[in-house]
N, C-alpha and C positions, 0 to 999 in steps of 0.2 A: 328511515332507511330508504335509499334509492339504489337503482341499478346503474352500473357504470361499465364502460369499456376500459381496457387497460390504459389507453391514452386519453388524458383529460385535457381540457382547455387550459391554457397557461396564462390567461390575461391577468389574473390577480396574483397568483403565486409567483409567476416569473418576475413580475414587477417588484414584489416584495423582496425576492431573492436578490435581484440586481441592485436594488437600493441598499439593502443591508450589506451586501458584499463590498460596497464602496465606502462604508463608514470606517474612518481611521480609528478603530477602537484601541490601538496600541499607543496613541498619542493624545490622550484625553485632556491633558493640561491640568489634571487635578488628581487627588487621592481620596480614598475613603477616610472619614474623619476619626476613626478609632486609633490611628497611628500617626507617625511623623516622618517627614522626608527631608533629608539634607542632600543637596547636589553640590559636589566639590569638583574642582579641577584636579589635574594630576599632581599639583603641588599641595593638595589638601586645603585649598582656600575655598570658602563658601561662595557659591555662585547663585544658588537658588534654594528656596525653602518652601515647604508646605506644612504648616502647623498653626494651631490656634493658641499654643502656649507662649506667653510673653518671652520666656527664656530662649525660645527658638525663633518665634515669628519676628522678633525685633532685632535679629542679628544683622549687623552691618555687612554690606558686600565685602568680599575678600578677607573676612575674618578667618584666622587660622583655626583649623578644627580643634587643636589641642587647647585653645582658649575658651571653648564653649562649655557652659555648665560647670564652671569652676574646675576645668581640667579633667572631666570624667572620660573624655575621649583620648586623653594623652597617651595611654598605653594600648591603643587599638592596634591589633596585629595585622594591619593591612599588608605588610610586606610578606607575610606567610601565605597569602591567598593565591589560589590558582584561578585568576579571572578568566572569564569566557565559558564557565560552566553553570551560569545562572546564579541566582541569589544564594549566598552562603551565610549561615549563622556564625558570627565570629566573636560575640561577646554578650554578656548580660550586664545590666547596670540598673541602679536605683535612681529615679528622677520623677518629679511631679507626683510624689507619694505613691509610685507604682514601680513594679519590676518590669523591665523591658528586655526583649531580645533584640540585638542589633544585627541586621543583615546587610550585606554589601554585594554589589555587582557593578559591572561597567555598562555604560550606555553611551556610545560614541566617544566623545572626548571627556566624558564626565565619570567620576566615581560616585555611585549612588549609595547612600546610607539610609536604611529604613529602621524605625523603632516600632516593634510590634509587641503588644502586651504579652508578657510571659505567663506561663502556666502557674496557677495558684499552688500547685503541688511542688513547685521548685524544680530541682534537678531530676534528670532521668534516673530512675531507681530500679531495683530488682522487681518490685511489684508491677511496674509498668511493663518491663520486659516480659515478665511471666504472662501478663495479660495479652501482649502481642503474640506470644507463642500459642496461647489458647485460640486466638482468632485465626492464626495461620493453620492450626490443626483442624479447625472447623472447615476450612476450605479443602484441605487435603482429604478429609474423610467423606467428602461428597460422593454419592454413588453414581451420579449422572450429571450431564451438563445442566439440565434444569434444576437439579438439586444444588449444583455449584452456584448458579446464579442466585438462587433463593438464599443459600447460606452466606454468600458474599454480601447481599443486601443487609442481612441481619448483622453480620460482623461489622460493617461500616456504621450501622445505626448504633450499635453498642459503643463503638469507638468515638463517634462524633456527637451522639446524643440528639441528632435531628429527628423530627417527628416522622419523616418519610424518606426512605432511601430507595432509589431506582437503579437497576442495572440496565443501561441503555446501549443497544447495539446498532451500529450503522449497517444499512442494507442497501439494496440496489437503488441507484439514483441519489445516494447520500441521504435518503430518508432514514428515520430511526424507529426502532420498536423496543418497548420495554419488555425484557425477558426475565427480570427478577425484581422482587419488591419486598420491602419490610416496612411496616407503617404502624403508627399508633392507632388506636381504635377510632378516634375521631377524625382521621385523615382520609381524604378521598383516595381511591385506588386507580392507578394507571396501568395495571398489569395487562400486558398484551396490547396496549394502545400504541398506535402508530403516530409519529410526528413528522411533518413535512420537512424537506431539506432546508427550507427558508428559516426554520426555527434556530438553526445553528449555521450562520453564514460561513463562507469559505475562509475568511481571514480569522474567524474565531476558531475554526478547526485547526488552522495552522498554529495558533497560539497554544491550543491544548497540547499539541505535540511538543512545543518548545518549553512551556511552563506547565508541569504536570498537575498542578493544583490551583484552584481558583476559589477564593472565599469571599462571599458578600455577607458581611456581618449584619448589616441593617439597610435594607433597600429604601427605607424612609428617612435615613439620616442624611443631612446635607453634606456635600463634598467639600474638601479643603483645597482651594486653588493653589497652584504652584506659582510663586512669585520670584522675581529676580531680574536683574538688569542685563545679564548676558544674553546675546542675540539668540543662542540656541535653546534657551530655557523653554520658550513657548512651544517648541516641537520636540521636546526630549522624549525618547522612546522608552516606554514603561513595559515592554514585553515581558521582562523578567521580574517585574515588580510583584510583591505580595500585597501591596496596598492600592494598585491601580483602580481608579474609579470606574464606574459602570456606565455603559451606554444608556442614555435616557430611554431608548426604545426597549432595551432589555429590562430596565427597572419597571416600566409600565407593563411589560410582559409578565414579570413576576407578580406585580400587583393584581393583574387580571387572573392570575393563577391562584391567588390567595396565599402567596409566599412572601415572607418578609426577610428571611435570611436563607442563604443557600451555600453549598460547597460542591465543587465538581472535581473529581479525580479522573485522570486520563488512563484509559486502558490502551496501551500501545504495543503493536507487534511489528517487528521489522521496520521500525521507524514510521509506521503508518498508524493512524488513529482507528482502532478497532471499535471502541465505544467509550462510554463514560459511566462513572458512578455519580449520580445526581442526588444530592441531599437537600431536602426542603424542610423549612420550619415556619410556622405562622408567627413566631416571636423572634426578636433579635438573638443571634447566637454567633459567637466568634470561636475560632479554633486557635490554640496556641501553636507556636512554631513546632514544638515537640510533637503535638498531635498531627499537624500537617505533614511532617516528615514521616510519621508512622503511617498515615493514610497513603502516601506515595509508595512506601515500601509494601504495604498490603496490596495496593493496586498492581504492583509489579508481580507479586506472587500470584495474584488472580490471573494475570495475563499468561504466566507460565502454566498454570493449571488448565486454563482454557485450551492452550495449544496442545498440551499433553493429551487431553481427552479427545480433541478433534482428530489428532493423529491416530489415536487408538481406534476411534470409530472408523476412520478411513482404512486402517490396517485390517480390521475385522471384515469390513465390506469387501476388500480385495480378496481375502481368503475365501469368503463365501462365493464370490464370483468365479474364482479359479476352479472351485469344485463344480460349479454349474457348467463351466466351459468344458471340463473333462467329460461330463455327462453328455453334452452336445456332440463332442468329437467322437464319442463311442457310437453314435448313430450313423456316422459316415461309413457306409458299406464298402465292399470291395470295388464297386463301380463308381465312376465319377459323375453319374447322372444327378445333376443338381435338382431337377424337379422331384425326383424320388426322395432325395435328402430333405428338401424343404417340407414335403408332405409328412415325413416321419418326425422331423425335428421341430416343426413350427411351434407346437405348444411350449416346448422347452426353451426355444429361442425367445418367445414372448415373455416367459417367466424370468428369463435371465436378468432383465432390467426392469421388471415390473411393468411391462407394457400391456395395454388393453387390446392392442392389435399388432400384427406383424405382416409385412408384405415383402416379397422379393420380385423385382422387375428386371427381366432380361429381354431386351428387345421389345417385341410385342407381347411376350408372355408375362402374365401376372399371377403370382401365387400368394394367397392370403390366408390369414388365420385370425380369428377373433373379430372385433369390431373394426372395420376398415371402410374408407370411402369407396365409391365406385371405381372400377379399373381406370377410367379416363382421368379421374382426379389423381390416382396414384401415379399414373404415367406423367402427369403434369408436375407432380412433386419430384419424381425421379429426373425428369428433364431439367428442372430448375436447379437441383442440388447435385447432379452427377459429378460435375467437375469440382465443385466446392468440397464434396465429401470424399474426394479421391486421395488427397494428401493426408487428411485427418478427419475423423468423424465430425459431422455437423450436428449440433444440438440446439434446440430452442424450446422453451415452454410456452411461447406465444407466437405461433406460426403466422397468425393474421397480422401481427405488427411487424415482425422481422422480415416477412416475405409478402408484402402487400399485393403483389401481382397474382397470388394464388387465392382463388375463391373456393376454399375448402370448408366443409361443415366443421365448425369449431367444437360442436358437442362431442365429436368422435375423434378429432385430429387437431387439438390445440397444441399438443406437444409432439415434436418429431425428433427422432435420433436417426441419422442416416449415415451409411458407410458404403463406399463403392469398392467392389471386387474387380480387379483388372483381369477379368476373363476375356476370351476371344470377343464375345459380345459383352460389354461391361454389365455387371450385375449390381443393382443398387438394393441394398438391404435397408428397410425402413421399419423402425419401431414407432408405434403410435401410442399416445396417451390421450385419453378423453379429457374434455374440459372438466375442471373441478371448480365449482362455484365457490369463490372465496369471500368470506364475510370479514372484511377488515374493519376494525374499530379504531377510529382516530380520536385523538384528544382535541376535539373541536373540528369543525368542517374545514378541511384543507382547500376546498374548491370554492368557498364562498367569495363572491366578488367584493372588492373594496374599491372605493372611489378615490383615485389619486389625482388631484388637481395640480396643474403646473405650479411649482414652488411650495406646495403643501408639505407639511412634515409627515413622514411615514409613521403610521400607527400600528402597533402589534395586534395580534389576534385578541379578541375580547373573551371569547367563549372557549372553555376547555372541557365542556360537557361531552360525554361519550357520543360519538356520531358514527354510525355504521354505513358502509356501502358494500354492495355486492359487486365483485369484480368478475367479469366474464372474459372468455377467450384465453384463459390461462390453464395450464395443466400443472401437475406436480413437477418441480424442477428436477432435471437429470443431474445426478451427482457426478463428481469427478471420477469416482470408481466405475460407474456405469458407462461413462463415455470411454474410459480406458478399455473396459471389457469389450465394447463393440469393436474398437479398432484392433484389439488383440485377437478377437474371434475371426475377423476377416483375414488377418495374417495367418492364423492357424489353418483356416479352411483352404487358403491358397497354397500353403505349404503342403498340407495333406493331399490336396488334389494334384499338385505337381508331383508329389512322391508316387501317388498311384499311377499317374500317366507314365512316369519314367520307368517304373517297374514293368508295366504292361508292354511298353514299346521296346524295352531293352532286348528282349529275345528276338523280336521281329525286325528290328532296325539296327542291328549291331554294326553293319557296314556303314550305314548313314551316320551312326554315332561316331565311328572312327574318323569319318571324313569331317564331321563337325569338330571333333577334337583337333584335327589338323588345322582347320580354319581358325579355331580358337587360339591355337598356338601362334598362328600367323598374326592374328589380331593382337595378341598379347605382345608379340615382338614389335608390331607397329606402335602399340601404345607406349611401350618402353622407349622406342625411338623418339616418338613425339614428346614424351615426358623428358627424355634426356635433352632434346633440343630446346624445349621451353625452359628447363632449368638452366641450361647453358646460356640461353639468351638473357634470362633474368640475372644470372651471375655476371654476365658481360656488362649489362646496364649498371649493376651494383658496383662493379670494379671501376667503370667509367666515372660514376658519381664519386667514389672514394678518391680516384685520381684527381678529379677536378677540385675536390675539397682540399687537397694538400696545399696548394698554393693560393687558395682563395682568401678573400677578406673574411674576418670572423663572422659577420652577418650572413655572407653568402655561404660560408662553410656550414653554419647552423642550418640554413635552409636545405642544403644538399644532404646533410645528415637526416633531417626530417623526411626528405624524399626517400632516403635509403630505408627508413623505418616503414614507410608506406609500401615500398616495394617488397619488404620482408613479409608484411601482412598478406599481400596478394600471393606471394610465392608459397607461403605456408598453406593457404587454401588449395592451391594447385597440387601441392604434395599430398595433402590430406585426401583430396578427391581421387588421386591416383592410387592411394593405399587402401581406401575403403571399398566395400562391395557395391555400395549404391553411389553412383557418380554424381547424382543430383542433390544428395543430402549430406550435410556436415554436422557432426556432433560438436556443438559450440564449446562444451567443457574441455574436450581434448584439444581443439583448435586454439582456444584462448590460453590453455596451459602451455602449449608449444610456443605461442607468440610471446608469452610472458618470459619463458625460459630464454628465448633468443634475445629479448629486450634486456634481461639481466646480464647476459654474456657480453653485451655491447657497452655496458655502463662501467663507471668506476667501481672498483671492488667494494667500496664503502656502501654502495647502494644495494648490493645483491641480497643481503639478508633483511633489508628494510621494505622491500616490495613484496607483498603477499597477495595471493589470489585464492578465492574459493568459488568454484564454478559448479552449478547444478547441470546435469546432463539435459540438454535441450537440442532437439533436432531442427535445423532450419535449412532453407535452400542455399545453394552455393553463392548466389548473388547476395542474399542477406548476410551470409557469413563474411564475405569480403567487406561489406559495408560496416558490419558490427566490429570487425577486426580493425578497420581503419579508424572507427570512432574510438575504440579502446586505445589504440596507439596514439591518437591525437590528444585525448584527455590525459592519459598517463604522462605523455611527453610534456604537456603543459604543467602538470603538477610537479614533475621533476625540475622544470626550469623556474617555476615561479612560487611554489608553495613555501619553500624554505630559503628563498632568495639565493638559490644556487647551491646551498649546502644539503647534505643528505638528511633525510627524515622519513618517517614511516608513511607508506602509501598502501592502501588496501583496495583491491579490485574484487568485486563480487558479482556473480550472475545467478539470478533466481527467477523462478516463475512468479508472475503476479497477475492474478485473475486469468484472463485468456491470453496473456502475452508474456513478455519477459521484462526484467528490470536489470539493467547494467549500472552498477554504482562504482564510482571512484572517489575515495575519501582520503583526506589528509588531515594533519593536525598542525598546519602551518599558519601563515599570516592571515589567511582569509582574503576576502575581497568585498566588493560592493554588491555581490549577488549575481555577477556575470562571470562567464568563462574568461580567464585571463589568457593572454597570448597575442600573437600577431593578428592583424586583421584577416589575413588569409586563413590562418588556422581556425579562427572563430567562425568565419564564413563556411569553411569546410565542415566543421562540426554541425552547424545548423543545416547545411545542405544535405549531409549524410543522414541526419535524423529525419529530415523531411522526406528523403528518398525512402526511408524505412516505413514512413507513415507513422512515425513515433513523435514523442515530445521530450523536451529537455527540461530538467528541473535543477536549479543551482541554489543550494541552501547553505547557511552557516552550519558548520559542524561543531563549533564552540569547543576548542578552537579549530581553525581551518575551514575547508569547504567540503561539501558533499555534492557531487555532480551525478545526477540520475538520468538515465535514458530509459524511457518506457516505450515499448513497441510491440506490435502484434507478432505472433509466431505464424 
């Protein structure tokens, strides 16, 4: 065991991660040897083969599919398939003295057929379905999340027969931790062990989202190369393949781990990889297509059960915090004296979020309770975070890393939750959490240096023996409910304080209040006048654009119509700002709903029922709302023009929170693309510029069929 700070040197691990991330694992040029692969063109003529059986390996190029194996493929129902949804089981057949399941999928210009050994039990029957129902019930009866993870591991071990099954969850920094395990008596335990992010590279995580199950039947078995004269055969994409061969690096990784066969099932939530079910066995072990599909179904049920329990825990925490907030507000007396309030309520304020210390800083005055740094350090924290914590609470569990300019004792202030009250002299409320020495157990030393010479082949980790490190400078993480409670408490205190002041001043300053009301009426009149003039100006510009579009050429008219859409997005924000109480904040859900409604009204009637939106309430600044609205307008406009080649088709727009920011997604089920946003050069540049202005990122992925364009940005 050694002691480490939260930030470690990246010499070895970052090199491993970079090298692994560049490996093209989706185009290995070979398959695992337990199955067979036929690559056909769209006329079902053979262009490539991967097989050791003479009946397939010796097929001449351009042989019709129906002529292979004495016509066994003659009745293949390829015309009934919905291509673009991954590999689909379409037929069973007898060949080479075995039963095979035939799977089909598209890869570029090719139709891919895979033969995978069928289950010995034959057809799916009531006994198997009853067994699946029992396993599903095992998950549903779990009493807690830890119990759910443990039961899930046991259910998958019963279903697959592997010696060890791990429930693996991704955490901060894309590292992973084993949260559930079921194993045979002679298998090593990895329960609660951490694995570095380099063990599952970026492109592998993307494939786990696209192809929800990965089976390695025998890591020691030789691969079967893909042969064929067609130029595209050498780089054919096997992302959707059940038989795709394995990276040599990963094979050595499994060998170092003592694993000969493995299976991995994806746990996906909202299109993102939450974790994996990892199955290991020291002996060769394959899974039939029926069992693989059952594993995917069970993993989807597990994902739903995890979400349900996480949402239940958050709901219970919110109820507890609301009760604590009521107790705190009860201590606010008839006077607005904050020092008196903090003196009375400090213990309850600290207990509200499980803090070891609480401080309130107002100007030069400092009020403390519990374990707190010296006043000068508290003032330094307040000065650093005052503006950051004004719009929304600021939270960190590693102050020394996230705020390196602050030299604060980590043993009493590793975690900080701060919120600013906009009083006459801003008051910064600071909750503190002491350092909690964390003993992390890794499956092997993740910091061990490796020597990478130029041109040398990357080698995986050799040791998976339990390796422990003591992590310092971290506190217990603040939960989403606790951060919400801090922000809500500040608002309640401000509202209560304002209410007290209004009641006390009402009797003494009635005349002043009447004068203020008169001024407010004048201000409201001026605001209405300004709003009226701005809306008139925007309407005038819109009318001018429509007038110009009437006699313009089609391409110019299209550009003018796009400009009208952008103008509408800006106009809606202005209207929303005028209607809301807080002129600097916009509720994105209301704004995007209005924008979508206006967009529908301007389209052909056939489109109006096909464009759907689902928006979570997220508060952002007015500038960010304009940018996000323009982004949504541009991406939806692109989808309308290009997704269905000008014809109507379903388009979905969603807005949701993601980690500490938001995710805006526009999906269609159209023709798809090469992974880029379609449209004019100007539109594409505008989308990229707007995303950069937000400080966000763009992700364009195949929706199978169609595209899914995602914008991730901070709130």
